[in-house]
ZATI-26764 format. One record per residue (C-alpha): chain; y, z, x; residue number from 1; residue in one letter. Coordinates in pm, 1 decimal, always signed. Layout:
# residues N
+--------+----------+----------+----------+-----+--------+
! chaine !       py !       pz !       px ! num ! residu !
+--------+----------+----------+----------+-----+--------+
!      A !        Y !        Z !        X ! NUM !      A !
...
+--------+----------+----------+----------+-----+--------+
//
This chain:
# residues 319
+--------+----------+----------+----------+-----+--------+
! chaine !       py !       pz !       px ! num ! residu !
+--------+----------+----------+----------+-----+--------+
!      A !   -505.7 !  -1125.8 !  -3087.0 !   1 !      X !
!      A !   -257.5 !  -1410.2 !  -3012.3 !   2 !      X !
!      A !   -145.3 !  -1468.3 !  -2654.0 !   3 !      X !
!      A !   +216.6 !  -1555.2 !  -2577.6 !   4 !      X !
!      A !   +163.9 !  -1844.2 !  -2336.6 !   5 !      X !
!      A !   +530.5 !  -1858.8 !  -2234.6 !   6 !      X !
!      A !   +539.5 !  -1494.0 !  -2129.4 !   7 !      X !
!      A !   +206.8 !  -1537.5 !  -1951.1 !   8 !      X !
!      A !   +351.1 !  -1831.5 !  -1756.5 !   9 !      X !
!      A !   +661.8 !  -1630.1 !  -1667.9 !  10 !      X !
!      A !   +436.4 !  -1344.9 !  -1552.4 !  11 !      X !
!      A !   +247.6 !  -1577.6 !  -1319.0 !  12 !      X !
!      A !   +577.1 !  -1719.7 !  -1191.5 !  13 !      X !
!      A !   +711.8 !  -1369.4 !  -1124.3 !  14 !      X !
!      A !   +392.1 !  -1282.8 !   -937.8 !  15 !      X !
!      A !   +415.6 !  -1590.2 !   -715.6 !  16 !      X !
!      A !   +785.2 !  -1521.3 !   -660.2 !  17 !      X !
!      A !   +708.0 !  -1165.2 !   -553.8 !  18 !      X !
!      A !   +451.7 !  -1294.1 !   -304.2 !  19 !      X !
!      A !   +700.4 !  -1538.3 !   -151.4 !  20 !      X !
!      A !   +970.3 !  -1269.7 !   -130.5 !  21 !      X !
!      A !   +728.0 !  -1029.6 !    +37.7 !  22 !      X !
!      A !   +645.9 !  -1303.7 !   +287.4 !  23 !      X !
!      A !  +1017.7 !  -1351.6 !   +358.4 !  24 !      X !
!      A !  +1056.1 !   -976.3 !   +407.1 !  25 !      X !
!      A !   +755.6 !   -983.2 !   +640.0 !  26 !      X !
!      A !   +919.7 !  -1253.1 !   +854.2 !  27 !      X !
!      A !  +1239.6 !  -1047.7 !   +875.2 !  28 !      X !
!      A !  +1038.3 !   -737.9 !   +966.2 !  29 !      X !
!      A !   +859.2 !   -924.9 !  +1243.7 !  30 !      X !
!      A !  +1200.3 !  -1018.8 !  +1383.7 !  31 !      X !
!      A !  +1313.6 !   -656.8 !  +1356.6 !  32 !      X !
!      A !   +992.7 !   -536.4 !  +1519.3 !  33 !      X !
!      A !  +1013.7 !   -784.1 !  +1807.0 !  34 !      X !
!      A !  +1377.1 !   -703.6 !  +1889.4 !  35 !      X !
!      A !  +1373.9 !   -327.8 !  +1829.9 !  36 !      X !
!      A !  +1300.6 !   -214.9 !  +2187.3 !  37 !      X !
!      A !  +1548.8 !   -454.2 !  +2350.0 !  38 !      X !
!      A !  +1824.1 !   -350.6 !  +2114.2 !  39 !      X !
!      A !  +1760.8 !    +18.4 !  +2171.6 !  40 !      X !
!      A !  +1819.4 !    -37.1 !  +2542.9 !  41 !      X !
!      A !  +2137.8 !   -231.0 !  +2468.0 !  42 !      X !
!      A !  +2260.8 !    +45.7 !  +2236.1 !  43 !      X !
!      A !  +2209.7 !   +311.5 !  +2506.3 !  44 !      X !
!      A !  +2405.7 !    +96.7 !  +2752.4 !  45 !      X !
!      A !  +2692.2 !    +55.6 !  +2505.5 !  46 !      X !
!      A !  +2702.5 !   +429.1 !  +2438.7 !  47 !      X !
!      A !  +2706.9 !   +498.5 !  +2810.9 !  48 !      X !
!      A !  +2995.6 !   +260.9 !  +2871.2 !  49 !      X !
!      A !  +3193.8 !   +405.0 !  +2583.8 !  50 !      X !
!      A !  +3141.5 !   +763.0 !  +2696.9 !  51 !      X !
!      A !  +3248.9 !   +691.6 !  +3052.8 !  52 !      X !
!      A !  +3563.4 !   +497.0 !  +2965.6 !  53 !      X !
!      A !  +3705.6 !   +724.1 !  +2695.7 !  54 !      X !
!      A !  +4084.7 !   +752.2 !  +2712.7 !  55 !      X !
!      A !  +4280.8 !  +1021.4 !  +2522.4 !  56 !      X !
!      A !  +4461.4 !   +871.7 !  +2226.3 !  57 !      X !
!      A !  +4264.4 !   +549.2 !  +2240.5 !  58 !      X !
!      A !  +4056.0 !   +447.6 !  +1939.3 !  59 !      X !
!      A !  +3708.7 !   +333.8 !  +2044.8 !  60 !      X !
!      A !  +3545.8 !    +99.5 !  +1799.6 !  61 !      X !
!      A !  +3189.6 !   +176.4 !  +1702.3 !  62 !      X !
!      A !  +2943.3 !    -72.4 !  +1851.2 !  63 !      X !
!      A !  +2831.2 !   -346.6 !  +1617.7 !  64 !      X !
!      A !  +2491.7 !   -309.9 !  +1455.8 !  65 !      X !
!      A !  +2213.4 !   -451.9 !  +1664.1 !  66 !      X !
!      A !  +2015.7 !   -756.4 !  +1556.7 !  67 !      X !
!      A !  +1714.1 !   -532.9 !  +1498.8 !  68 !      X !
!      A !  +1907.4 !   -305.1 !  +1264.8 !  69 !      X !
!      A !  +2058.6 !   -594.9 !  +1072.4 !  70 !      X !
!      A !  +1718.0 !   -756.3 !  +1025.3 !  71 !      X !
!      A !  +1571.6 !   -422.8 !   +918.3 !  72 !      X !
!      A !  +1842.0 !   -365.1 !   +656.8 !  73 !      X !
!      A !  +1797.5 !   -717.8 !   +524.0 !  74 !      X !
!      A !  +1421.1 !   -675.1 !   +501.3 !  75 !      X !
!      A !  +1452.3 !   -358.2 !   +292.4 !  76 !      X !
!      A !  +1687.4 !   -532.4 !    +47.8 !  77 !      X !
!      A !  +1448.6 !   -826.3 !    +21.4 !  78 !      X !
!      A !  +1155.5 !   -587.7 !    -32.9 !  79 !      X !
!      A !  +1335.0 !   -425.0 !   -326.0 !  80 !      X !
!      A !  +1393.0 !   -766.0 !   -487.0 !  81 !      X !
!      A !  +1028.0 !   -857.6 !   -432.7 !  82 !      X !
!      A !   +914.0 !   -529.1 !   -584.6 !  83 !      X !
!      A !  +1133.0 !   -589.1 !   -890.5 !  84 !      X !
!      A !   +972.5 !   -931.4 !   -936.6 !  85 !      X !
!      A !   +628.7 !   -772.4 !   -886.7 !  86 !      X !
!      A !   +692.2 !   -516.5 !  -1161.8 !  87 !      X !
!      A !   +830.5 !   -790.5 !  -1386.6 !  88 !      X !
!      A !   +503.4 !   -982.6 !  -1353.3 !  89 !      X !
!      A !   +307.1 !   -676.2 !  -1467.2 !  90 !      X !
!      A !   +537.8 !   -602.7 !  -1761.4 !  91 !      X !
!      A !   +543.2 !   -966.6 !  -1877.2 !  92 !      X !
!      A !   +164.4 !   -980.5 !  -1858.4 !  93 !      X !
!      A !   +147.6 !   -678.2 !  -2086.0 !  94 !      X !
!      A !   +385.6 !   -830.4 !  -2340.9 !  95 !      X !
!      A !   +203.7 !  -1164.1 !  -2327.6 !  96 !      X !
!      A !   -131.8 !  -1005.4 !  -2411.3 !  97 !      X !
!      A !     +3.4 !   -719.8 !  -2627.7 !  98 !      X !
!      A !   -207.9 !   -471.7 !  -2434.3 !  99 !      X !
!      A !   -187.2 !   -264.6 !  -2120.2 ! 100 !      X !
!      A !   -221.7 !   -511.1 !  -1828.0 ! 101 !      X !
!      A !   -522.2 !   -356.0 !  -1656.8 ! 102 !      X !
!      A !   -816.3 !   -534.7 !  -1815.1 ! 103 !      X !
!      A !   -955.1 !   -726.6 !  -1515.2 ! 104 !      X !
!      A !   -956.9 !   -731.7 !  -1135.5 ! 105 !      X !
!      A !   -650.7 !   -955.0 !  -1112.5 ! 106 !      X !
!      A !   -444.1 !   -706.4 !  -1306.5 ! 107 !      X !
!      A !   -593.3 !   -404.9 !  -1128.5 ! 108 !      X !
!      A !   -516.6 !   -545.2 !   -782.2 ! 109 !      X !
!      A !   -167.2 !   -640.8 !   -894.5 ! 110 !      X !
!      A !   -100.7 !   -283.4 !  -1005.2 ! 111 !      X !
!      A !   -253.8 !   -131.0 !   -690.2 ! 112 !      X !
!      A !    -40.8 !   -352.0 !   -464.0 ! 113 !      X !
!      A !   +272.3 !   -263.4 !   -660.7 ! 114 !      X !
!      A !   +185.2 !   +105.9 !   -622.3 ! 115 !      X !
!      A !   +144.6 !    +64.0 !   -245.0 ! 116 !      X !
!      A !   +485.9 !   -102.8 !   -214.5 ! 117 !      X !
!      A !   +645.0 !   +162.6 !   -437.6 ! 118 !      X !
!      A !   +499.7 !   +444.9 !   -227.8 ! 119 !      X !
!      A !   +621.1 !   +270.4 !    +86.0 ! 120 !      X !
!      A !   +973.0 !   +230.7 !    -50.4 ! 121 !      X !
!      A !   +988.0 !   +597.4 !   -151.2 ! 122 !      X !
!      A !   +815.1 !   +767.3 !   +142.1 ! 123 !      X !
!      A !   +880.0 !   +525.6 !   +428.8 ! 124 !      X !
!      A !  +1256.9 !   +545.0 !   +410.4 ! 125 !      X !
!      A !  +1462.1 !   +550.3 !   +726.5 ! 126 !      X !
!      A !  +1480.8 !   +350.2 !  +1044.6 ! 127 !      X !
!      A !  +1181.0 !   +512.6 !  +1211.7 ! 128 !      X !
!      A !   +939.3 !   +382.7 !   +946.4 ! 129 !      X !
!      A !  +1063.5 !    +21.8 !   +944.5 ! 130 !      X !
!      A !   +805.4 !    -93.7 !  +1196.4 ! 131 !      X !
!      A !   +522.1 !    +27.6 !   +969.7 ! 132 !      X !
!      A !   +606.4 !   -232.6 !   +707.4 ! 133 !      X !
!      A !   +488.3 !   -502.1 !   +948.4 ! 134 !      X !
!      A !   +137.9 !   -358.3 !   +904.2 ! 135 !      X !
!      A !   +154.2 !   -250.6 !   +538.3 ! 136 !      X !
!      A !   +271.0 !   -582.2 !   +395.6 ! 137 !      X !
!      A !    -19.1 !   -794.8 !   +531.7 ! 138 !      X !
!      A !   -293.3 !   -611.6 !   +334.4 ! 139 !      X !
!      A !    -66.7 !   -618.6 !    +28.3 ! 140 !      X !
!      A !    -12.0 !   -992.9 !    +62.7 ! 141 !      X !
!      A !   -380.5 !  -1059.0 !   +135.3 ! 142 !      X !
!      A !   -483.2 !   -871.1 !   -178.7 ! 143 !      X !
!      A !   -216.8 !  -1051.3 !   -382.8 ! 144 !      X !
!      A !   -337.1 !  -1386.4 !   -249.9 ! 145 !      X !
!      A !   -695.6 !  -1301.9 !   -345.1 ! 146 !      X !
!      A !   -574.5 !  -1182.1 !   -685.3 ! 147 !      X !
!      A !   -393.5 !  -1510.1 !   -748.2 ! 148 !      X !
!      A !   -687.5 !  -1726.1 !   -636.1 ! 149 !      X !
!      A !  -1036.1 !  -1573.6 !   -634.0 ! 150 !      X !
!      A !   -968.9 !  -1294.2 !   -882.9 ! 151 !      X !
!      A !   -725.8 !  -1467.3 !  -1116.9 ! 152 !      X !
!      A !   -796.3 !  -1446.8 !  -1489.7 ! 153 !      X !
!      A !   -596.0 !  -1611.0 !  -1765.5 ! 154 !      X !
!      A !   -400.1 !  -1384.0 !  -1996.0 ! 155 !      X !
!      A !   -642.7 !  -1293.5 !  -2273.1 ! 156 !      X !
!      A !   -756.0 !  -1000.4 !  -2485.9 ! 157 !      X !
!      A !   -987.2 !   -751.4 !  -2320.7 ! 158 !      X !
!      A !  -1353.3 !   -718.2 !  -2408.9 ! 159 !      X !
!      A !  -1426.8 !   -476.3 !  -2697.1 ! 160 !      X !
!      A !  -1554.3 !   -206.2 !  -2461.0 ! 161 !      X !
!      A !  -1207.6 !   -178.7 !  -2303.9 ! 162 !      X !
!      A !  -1012.6 !   -155.7 !  -2629.6 ! 163 !      X !
!      A !   -947.9 !   +213.0 !  -2595.7 ! 164 !      X !
!      A !   -650.4 !   +439.3 !  -2533.0 ! 165 !      X !
!      A !   -838.3 !   +554.4 !  -2222.5 ! 166 !      X !
!      A !   -774.0 !   +217.7 !  -2052.4 ! 167 !      X !
!      A !   -406.8 !   +277.7 !  -1965.2 ! 168 !      X !
!      A !   -478.5 !   +639.5 !  -1871.0 ! 169 !      X !
!      A !   -789.7 !   +604.7 !  -1657.2 ! 170 !      X !
!      A !   -728.3 !   +268.6 !  -1491.1 ! 171 !      X !
!      A !   -357.9 !   +328.5 !  -1423.3 ! 172 !      X !
!      A !   -430.4 !   +654.2 !  -1241.9 ! 173 !      X !
!      A !   -709.5 !   +495.1 !  -1036.4 ! 174 !      X !
!      A !   -503.1 !   +186.6 !   -946.3 ! 175 !      X !
!      A !   -200.2 !   +393.7 !   -844.2 ! 176 !      X !
!      A !   -424.7 !   +624.2 !   -641.5 ! 177 !      X !
!      A !   -575.3 !   +318.7 !   -470.9 ! 178 !      X !
!      A !   -226.1 !   +196.8 !   -378.8 ! 179 !      X !
!      A !   -139.7 !   +535.5 !   -230.1 ! 180 !      X !
!      A !   -461.9 !   +533.4 !    -28.0 ! 181 !      X !
!      A !   -365.7 !   +191.1 !   +107.6 ! 182 !      X !
!      A !    -54.9 !   +342.2 !   +266.6 ! 183 !      X !
!      A !   -260.9 !   +635.0 !   +397.6 ! 184 !      X !
!      A !   -524.0 !   +404.2 !   +547.6 ! 185 !      X !
!      A !   -264.1 !   +190.5 !   +724.4 ! 186 !      X !
!      A !    -92.5 !   +502.8 !   +858.9 ! 187 !      X !
!      A !   -419.1 !   +639.8 !   +998.7 ! 188 !      X !
!      A !   -510.3 !   +304.9 !  +1155.0 ! 189 !      X !
!      A !   -168.0 !   +288.3 !  +1321.6 ! 190 !      X !
!      A !   -209.3 !   +648.4 !  +1434.7 ! 191 !      X !
!      A !   -533.3 !   +552.9 !  +1610.0 ! 192 !      X !
!      A !   -351.9 !   +259.0 !  +1770.8 ! 193 !      X !
!      A !    -62.4 !   +481.9 !  +1875.2 ! 194 !      X !
!      A !   -294.6 !   +736.9 !  +2031.2 ! 195 !      X !
!      A !   -410.5 !   +466.0 !  +2269.8 ! 196 !      X !
!      A !    -52.0 !   +435.9 !  +2394.4 ! 197 !      X !
!      A !   +121.0 !   +777.0 !  +2400.3 ! 198 !      X !
!      A !   +498.4 !   +797.0 !  +2396.4 ! 199 !      X !
!      A !   +654.4 !   +752.7 !  +2737.9 ! 200 !      X !
!      A !   +358.8 !   +569.6 !  +2891.9 ! 201 !      X !
!      A !   +373.9 !   +216.4 !  +3023.1 ! 202 !      X !
!      A !   +260.3 !    -66.7 !  +2802.4 ! 203 !      X !
!      A !   -102.0 !   -166.1 !  +2853.8 ! 204 !      X !
!      A !   -112.4 !   -533.5 !  +2769.0 ! 205 !      X !
!      A !    -38.1 !   -683.5 !  +2429.3 ! 206 !      X !
!      A !   -180.1 !   -390.7 !  +2229.2 ! 207 !      X !
!      A !    +24.1 !   -142.9 !  +2428.8 ! 208 !      X !
!      A !   +345.7 !   -336.0 !  +2367.0 ! 209 !      X !
!      A !   +275.3 !   -334.8 !  +1994.2 ! 210 !      X !
!      A !   +194.3 !    +36.8 !  +1991.4 ! 211 !      X !
!      A !   +511.4 !   +136.9 !  +2175.2 ! 212 !      X !
!      A !   +725.8 !     +3.5 !  +1889.4 ! 213 !      X !
!      A !   +549.9 !   +221.4 !  +1631.6 ! 214 !      X !
!      A !   +665.5 !   +570.1 !  +1528.5 ! 215 !      X !
!      A !   +520.4 !   +851.2 !  +1737.4 ! 216 !      X !
!      A !   +162.8 !   +962.5 !  +1667.5 ! 217 !      X !
!      A !   +262.6 !  +1287.0 !  +1495.6 ! 218 !      X !
!      A !   +486.9 !  +1101.2 !  +1250.0 ! 219 !      X !
!      A !   +205.3 !   +860.2 !  +1161.1 ! 220 !      X !
!      A !    -44.4 !  +1144.7 !  +1123.6 ! 221 !      X !
!      A !   +190.5 !  +1338.6 !   +894.7 ! 222 !      X !
!      A !   +250.5 !  +1028.6 !   +682.8 ! 223 !      X !
!      A !   -123.9 !   +966.9 !   +644.7 ! 224 !      X !
!      A !   -179.6 !  +1331.5 !   +550.0 ! 225 !      X !
!      A !   +112.3 !  +1340.4 !   +306.4 ! 226 !      X !
!      A !     +7.0 !  +1023.7 !   +123.1 ! 227 !      X !
!      A !   -358.5 !  +1131.6 !   +107.7 ! 228 !      X !
!      A !   -252.3 !  +1462.7 !    -47.1 ! 229 !      X !
!      A !    -73.7 !  +1258.4 !   -315.1 ! 230 !      X !
!      A !   -355.7 !  +1009.9 !   -369.8 ! 231 !      X !
!      A !   -647.4 !  +1254.1 !   -363.6 ! 232 !      X !
!      A !   -568.3 !  +1446.0 !   -686.4 ! 233 !      X !
!      A !   -463.3 !  +1121.7 !   -857.1 ! 234 !      X !
!      A !   -790.4 !   +949.9 !   -775.7 ! 235 !      X !
!      A !   -987.5 !  +1264.1 !   -859.5 ! 236 !      X !
!      A !   -814.9 !  +1286.3 !  -1197.7 ! 237 !      X !
!      A !   -896.6 !   +918.3 !  -1255.3 ! 238 !      X !
!      A !  -1265.7 !   +980.3 !  -1185.7 ! 239 !      X !
!      A !  -1272.8 !  +1282.6 !  -1419.8 ! 240 !      X !
!      A !  -1091.2 !  +1097.9 !  -1697.3 ! 241 !      X !
!      A !  -1329.0 !   +806.1 !  -1649.5 ! 242 !      X !
!      A !  -1621.4 !  +1041.5 !  -1703.3 ! 243 !      X !
!      A !  -1462.7 !  +1165.3 !  -2026.6 ! 244 !      X !
!      A !  -1415.5 !   +804.3 !  -2140.0 ! 245 !      X !
!      A !  -1779.4 !   +729.4 !  -2046.7 ! 246 !      X !
!      A !  -1897.6 !  +1014.4 !  -2269.4 ! 247 !      X !
!      A !  -1712.4 !   +872.4 !  -2569.6 ! 248 !      X !
!      A !  -1813.6 !   +510.2 !  -2493.6 ! 249 !      X !
!      A !  -2167.6 !   +544.8 !  -2359.9 ! 250 !      X !
!      A !  -2270.4 !   +893.6 !  -2471.6 ! 251 !      X !
!      A !  -2287.0 !  +1048.6 !  -2123.7 ! 252 !      X !
!      A !  -2034.1 !  +1179.2 !  -1873.4 ! 253 !      X !
!      A !  -2210.2 !  +1049.9 !  -1564.2 ! 254 !      X !
!      A !  -2492.8 !   +801.8 !  -1520.3 ! 255 !      X !
!      A !  -2478.6 !   +710.2 !  -1150.0 ! 256 !      X !
!      A !  -2357.0 !   +361.2 !  -1232.3 ! 257 !      X !
!      A !  -2282.9 !   +174.2 !   -903.9 ! 258 !      X !
!      A !  -1905.0 !   +191.4 !   -950.6 ! 259 !      X !
!      A !  -1917.3 !   +555.8 !  -1050.5 ! 260 !      X !
!      A !  -2131.6 !   +637.1 !   -749.3 ! 261 !      X !
!      A !  -1909.6 !   +449.5 !   -503.4 ! 262 !      X !
!      A !  -1593.7 !   +605.0 !   -647.4 ! 263 !      X !
!      A !  -1751.2 !   +948.3 !   -604.1 ! 264 !      X !
!      A !  -1846.6 !   +865.8 !   -243.6 ! 265 !      X !
!      A !  -1489.5 !   +755.2 !   -168.8 ! 266 !      X !
!      A !  -1355.3 !  +1073.7 !   -324.2 ! 267 !      X !
!      A !  -1593.7 !  +1283.5 !   -109.5 ! 268 !      X !
!      A !  -1481.5 !  +1097.5 !   +204.2 ! 269 !      X !
!      A !  -1117.0 !  +1175.0 !   +129.3 ! 270 !      X !
!      A !  -1208.8 !  +1537.3 !    +60.0 ! 271 !      X !
!      A !  -1378.6 !  +1543.3 !   +400.2 ! 272 !      X !
!      A !  -1062.8 !  +1400.5 !   +558.7 ! 273 !      X !
!      A !   -842.1 !  +1670.2 !   +407.6 ! 274 !      X !
!      A !  -1088.4 !  +1936.3 !   +518.1 ! 275 !      X !
!      A !  -1112.8 !  +1788.3 !   +869.1 ! 276 !      X !
!      A !   -734.0 !  +1755.3 !   +889.5 ! 277 !      X !
!      A !   -703.1 !  +2129.8 !   +826.0 ! 278 !      X !
!      A !   -980.7 !  +2221.6 !  +1070.1 ! 279 !      X !
!      A !   -904.5 !  +2298.8 !  +1431.8 ! 280 !      X !
!      A !  -1058.6 !  +2041.2 !  +1663.0 ! 281 !      X !
!      A !  -1064.9 !  +1766.5 !  +1399.7 ! 282 !      X !
!      A !   -692.9 !  +1708.8 !  +1354.2 ! 283 !      X !
!      A !   -662.2 !  +1414.9 !  +1589.2 ! 284 !      X !
!      A !   -859.7 !  +1092.4 !  +1594.4 ! 285 !      X !
!      A !  -1172.3 !  +1229.5 !  +1423.4 ! 286 !      X !
!      A !   -988.1 !  +1302.9 !  +1100.1 ! 287 !      X !
!      A !   -803.8 !   +970.3 !  +1116.9 ! 288 !      X !
!      A !  -1132.3 !   +779.5 !  +1140.2 ! 289 !      X !
!      A !  -1253.6 !   +958.3 !   +826.0 ! 290 !      X !
!      A !   -937.7 !   +849.5 !   +644.8 ! 291 !      X !
!      A !   -991.0 !   +488.4 !   +753.0 ! 292 !      X !
!      A !  -1353.5 !   +514.1 !   +632.4 ! 293 !      X !
!      A !  -1225.8 !   +630.3 !   +293.3 ! 294 !      X !
!      A !  -1004.1 !   +323.4 !   +262.0 ! 295 !      X !
!      A !  -1293.8 !    +96.7 !   +361.7 ! 296 !      X !
!      A !  -1501.6 !   +260.3 !    +87.6 ! 297 !      X !
!      A !  -1223.8 !   +186.4 !   -163.2 ! 298 !      X !
!      A !  -1215.8 !   -182.4 !    -62.8 ! 299 !      X !
!      A !  -1596.8 !   -198.7 !    -78.5 ! 300 !      X !
!      A !  -1589.2 !    -48.9 !   -427.7 ! 301 !      X !
!      A !  -1321.4 !   -293.4 !   -539.7 ! 302 !      X !
!      A !  -1482.2 !   -614.6 !   -417.9 ! 303 !      X !
!      A !  -1853.4 !   -572.9 !   -346.4 ! 304 !      X !
!      A !  -1936.1 !   -341.8 !   -636.7 ! 305 !      X !
!      A !  -1723.4 !   -535.7 !   -885.9 ! 306 !      X !
!      A !  -1822.8 !   -884.6 !   -775.4 ! 307 !      X !
!      A !  -2181.3 !   -849.7 !   -647.9 ! 308 !      X !
!      A !  -2347.7 !   -546.7 !   -807.1 ! 309 !      X !
!      A !  -2409.1 !   -549.5 !  -1180.4 ! 310 !      X !
!      A !  -2336.5 !   -235.9 !  -1379.1 ! 311 !      X !
!      A !  -2167.4 !    -93.0 !  -1684.0 ! 312 !      X !
!      A !  -1828.4 !   -144.1 !  -1515.3 ! 313 !      X !
!      A !  -1866.9 !   -521.7 !  -1479.5 ! 314 !      X !
!      A !  -1534.9 !   -612.7 !  -1639.2 ! 315 !      X !
!      A !  -1386.6 !   -803.1 !  -1347.0 ! 316 !      X !
!      A !  -1288.2 !  -1098.5 !  -1565.2 ! 317 !      X !
!      A !  -1444.2 !  -1344.9 !  -1319.0 ! 318 !      X !
!      A !  -1631.0 !  -1651.7 !  -1430.1 ! 319 !      X !
+--------+----------+----------+----------+-----+--------+
//
């Protein structure tokens, strides 16, 4: 199968461009995060002055947007541009190879990171979620950096074992589910951080100052729960469809291959989180720790199982 080298080069360029745009958005978000508390105080003072000096018949101009709000709005616009470039890199990779672009770890991580950003753009709308992007973008950028360096594979046809219509079905669902779980894991980790500094309490050092700028603990907990509810059936469907593919490819539905086993363990951990989240007495930090453990299991499955342990799923594309 011929490879379109020009499209492959444009795909790599779009990927690198997306990374740089995400980094620019991250810098803007840091500025928004650092100035958010100061500007909120200034806004309250402006409102107080306006309310006390109101004169009948006099038009009072609305206060100008704070620096924090302007930086936040700019960062969202930049994120959208970066996401468009990210999607373009995936699409161009597919056209360059004339296959679905999920045949190796580079392509899988690229898709999972795009899914995480997409979920963030859809679910984390509004001013109160802006501060969360400061913590969601770093794991996305770290994974993209690893994808472009350690995990990178040249555009090429997939191995014969992956030339199946099950590839776009099974791997797409799993990669999207992994991206959703990334958002859930970050939300639970921030919830644990926020619980150390409840709303209204004084800042306790550097960690406390960071925590006070986050959304309240209930908002973070609801976000983690909502995204896990979305990711859990997706990932479960991916595991089931993978078993069906295994039966047609290897003659058995389940063989306790290392990747199969670790995926099942991760799925059980997320099931335990949902059960704990609905159980009285486990709805606070205990359930959140289970959710974080589930995300750690996903990362372990992605890197250690794919890169260290040999099995039937050893299609990482690494040399």
